[in-house]
C-alpha positions as MATLAB code, in Angstrom:
seq = 'MKKKFVSILFISVLSLSVFNCKNKAKEATTTEAETPVENEAENIEVYPVDLAASSIAWTGFKPTGSHNGTISIEEGMLNVSNGKVVGGSFIIDMKSIKVLDIPADDKAHAKLYNHLTNADFFDVEKYPNAIFTITEVKEVAGKTMLSGNLTLKDVKNNVTFPVTIANQDGATTITSEVFSIDRTKWNVQYGSKSIFDNLGDKFINDDIELKITVKAGKS';
ca = [
     -19.159  215.197  -23.630;
     -16.465  213.870  -21.295;
     -17.720  216.069  -18.427;
     -21.264  214.859  -19.045;
     -20.117  211.223  -18.906;
     -18.195  211.810  -15.672;
     -21.242  213.505  -14.124;
     -23.517  210.614  -15.068;
     -20.988  208.125  -13.699;
     -20.695  210.064  -10.427;
     -24.478  210.199  -10.017;
     -24.747  206.468  -10.733;
     -22.099  205.562   -8.163;
     -23.671  207.907   -5.609;
     -27.117  206.421   -6.191;
     -25.735  202.887   -5.826;
     -23.988  203.831   -2.574;
     -27.156  205.354   -1.149;
     -29.175  202.312   -2.204;
     -26.698  199.912   -0.566;
     -26.600  201.932    2.664;
     -30.372  202.150    2.814;
     -30.813  198.402    2.340;
     -28.005  197.216    4.596;
     -29.314  195.429    7.676;
     -28.413  197.003   10.989;
     -25.769  195.143   12.969;
     -27.022  193.613   16.194;
     -25.646  195.265   19.316;
     -22.882  192.887   20.386;
     -21.375  192.766   23.875;
     -19.726  190.265   26.171;
     -21.873  187.322   27.254;
     -24.439  188.176   29.915;
     -26.281  186.320   32.653;
     -30.004  185.858   31.891;
     -32.158  188.449   33.648;
     -33.949  186.994   36.640;
     -37.692  187.425   36.343;
     -40.504  186.948   38.800;
     -43.031  185.922   36.209;
     -45.732  183.520   37.291;
     -47.307  180.615   35.441;
     -44.230  180.015   33.291;
     -44.819  177.338   30.671;
     -42.048  175.600   28.758;
     -42.877  175.203   25.055;
     -40.795  172.896   22.824;
     -39.663  174.449   19.553;
     -41.553  173.353   16.438;
     -38.525  172.399   14.339;
     -40.409  172.211   11.047;
     -41.746  175.759   11.474;
     -38.487  177.285   12.713;
     -35.380  178.269   10.774;
     -32.566  180.752   10.324;
     -32.082  182.469    6.962;
     -28.597  183.805    6.178;
     -27.009  186.021    3.528;
     -23.289  186.577    3.044;
     -21.693  189.262    0.897;
     -18.616  189.867   -1.241;
     -17.713  192.621   -3.747;
     -19.152  190.670   -6.676;
     -22.466  189.735   -5.078;
     -23.937  187.583   -2.335;
     -25.032  184.079   -1.386;
     -27.913  182.965    0.778;
     -29.356  179.921    2.457;
     -30.738  178.489    5.681;
     -29.641  176.756    8.875;
     -31.905  174.447   10.877;
     -32.636  174.424   14.583;
     -31.941  171.018   16.133;
     -33.879  171.429   19.366;
     -34.960  174.085   21.806;
     -37.613  175.551   24.054;
     -39.219  178.875   24.969;
     -40.304  179.922   28.434;
     -43.626  181.763   28.160;
     -45.633  183.539   30.842;
     -49.070  184.908   29.960;
     -48.106  185.202   26.303;
     -44.758  186.869   27.011;
     -41.405  185.251   26.278;
     -39.337  185.306   29.472;
     -36.530  182.944   28.497;
     -35.497  179.984   26.424;
     -32.687  178.529   24.365;
     -32.135  176.553   21.211;
     -29.404  174.515   19.577;
     -28.470  175.303   15.978;
     -27.382  172.428   13.754;
     -24.367  173.873   11.911;
     -24.133  170.759    9.731;
     -27.539  171.644    8.286;
     -26.253  174.714    6.407;
     -27.935  174.976    3.013;
     -27.021  177.105    0.003;
     -30.155  178.207   -1.855;
     -28.970  180.638   -4.521;
     -26.913  178.108   -6.509;
     -28.515  175.029   -8.135;
     -27.590  171.833   -6.292;
     -26.188  170.241   -9.468;
     -23.869  173.204  -10.126;
     -20.227  172.577   -9.167;
     -20.182  176.008   -7.509;
     -22.817  174.774   -5.040;
     -20.596  172.011   -3.668;
     -17.596  174.348   -3.633;
     -19.398  176.961   -1.535;
     -20.968  174.371    0.792;
     -17.580  172.761    1.460;
     -16.073  176.204    1.996;
     -18.699  177.136    4.600;
     -18.519  173.848    6.479;
     -14.752  173.344    6.611;
     -12.191  175.097    8.834;
     -12.241  178.229    6.636;
     -15.593  179.210    8.094;
     -17.646  177.192   10.584;
     -15.616  173.966   10.864;
     -18.753  171.930   11.498;
     -16.942  168.677   12.236;
     -15.247  170.308   15.209;
     -18.132  172.629   16.105;
     -21.335  170.819   15.027;
     -23.647  173.071   17.027;
     -24.167  176.708   17.924;
     -26.257  177.694   20.932;
     -28.481  180.709   21.512;
     -29.763  181.431   25.021;
     -32.228  184.273   25.640;
     -31.030  186.645   28.355;
     -33.649  189.412   28.169;
     -36.728  190.587   26.294;
     -37.785  194.213   26.739;
     -39.576  197.083   25.024;
     -37.385  199.922   23.738;
     -38.901  202.920   21.942;
     -41.937  200.909   20.849;
     -39.933  197.898   19.659;
     -39.472  194.498   21.250;
     -35.734  193.888   21.663;
     -34.488  190.377   22.282;
     -31.035  189.763   23.756;
     -29.245  186.449   23.958;
     -25.887  184.756   24.225;
     -24.758  183.266   20.917;
     -22.087  180.595   21.242;
     -20.383  179.821   17.936;
     -17.024  178.060   17.535;
     -16.624  178.135   21.338;
     -16.892  181.950   21.372;
     -19.798  183.455   23.305;
     -21.135  186.989   22.767;
     -24.426  188.650   23.616;
     -26.450  190.080   20.730;
     -29.546  192.299   20.757;
     -31.946  192.693   17.825;
     -35.600  193.657   17.183;
     -38.284  190.983   17.005;
     -42.020  190.519   16.701;
     -43.674  188.066   19.088;
     -47.061  186.604   18.176;
     -49.357  184.217   20.041;
     -51.896  182.138   18.150;
     -53.612  178.801   18.711;
     -51.491  177.929   21.734;
     -48.202  178.672   19.986;
     -45.713  181.522   20.354;
     -43.675  182.691   17.366;
     -40.621  184.939   17.476;
     -39.761  186.565   14.152;
     -36.722  188.800   13.976;
     -36.159  191.705   11.660;
     -33.259  191.134    9.292;
     -30.099  192.000   11.202;
     -26.397  191.357   10.835;
     -23.576  190.068   12.992;
     -19.847  190.593   12.540;
     -18.543  187.053   12.022;
     -15.011  187.953   13.130;
     -16.319  188.435   16.691;
     -16.872  184.653   16.702;
     -13.456  183.882   15.227;
     -14.713  183.338   11.668;
     -11.907  185.227    9.960;
     -11.491  183.833    6.439;
     -11.242  186.538    3.775;
     -11.797  189.393    6.224;
     -10.082  192.609    5.192;
     -10.284  193.781    8.799;
      -8.023  190.853    9.730;
      -5.838  190.306    6.648;
      -3.998  192.784    4.418;
      -3.528  192.691    0.635;
      -6.798  190.907   -0.163;
      -7.680  193.420   -2.866;
     -11.216  192.733   -4.094;
     -11.021  189.092   -2.974;
     -12.337  189.837    0.495;
     -15.616  188.612    1.993;
     -17.693  191.014    4.063;
     -17.495  190.586    7.818;
     -21.231  191.056    8.255;
     -23.630  188.154    7.813;
     -27.326  188.981    7.603;
     -29.723  186.792    9.568;
     -33.475  186.425    9.938;
     -34.655  184.128   12.709;
     -38.041  182.457   13.010;
     -38.741  180.353   16.104;
     -42.152  178.807   16.747;
     -42.927  176.919   19.929;
     -46.108  175.607   21.484;
     -47.678  173.084   23.775;
     -46.776  169.567   22.773;
];
């Protein structure tokens, strides 16, 4: 009976591990900041970002579960040539961080929000904005890969992740696949077991999952 229980437990743990690996978002390729690729595109149009239709969804993880929410884009623009994105940048309003998985009237909501916005994580009073500047868009093995410099807490790295680009009714929309970044590469170190020892099960995962939607069109 004991052997049977151990076998069932082993299979359950193995299945959970496989499930978690299968559903974990791929980390964006992260390198040092790069200079935007020069392009010789013609008829480049500059489209302002539609702030109401654009957002960044985030999910953070810890051993006991996860939290999720959104961050708003404050302003930005896309450079478009014949329906192709050839450049652009946008400013992210770090003070706009929202927590969606905890009811607003729950004390845990305020606790997590304060935790994310103070010096433990993003220190939004000191660093109210993050900036993303597109450096290259290219096709790789049938996928559109977008690269850009992400500046967060005065640290700038280049990240590359897969996106879908659609053009409809005079607007261009970039929708990323869900991907992750390693927050410690932008000096967000709180609760990281790769930085601090003896955290036990009180650590917070280094990877933050993101899904970006940016819509821009003729004003």
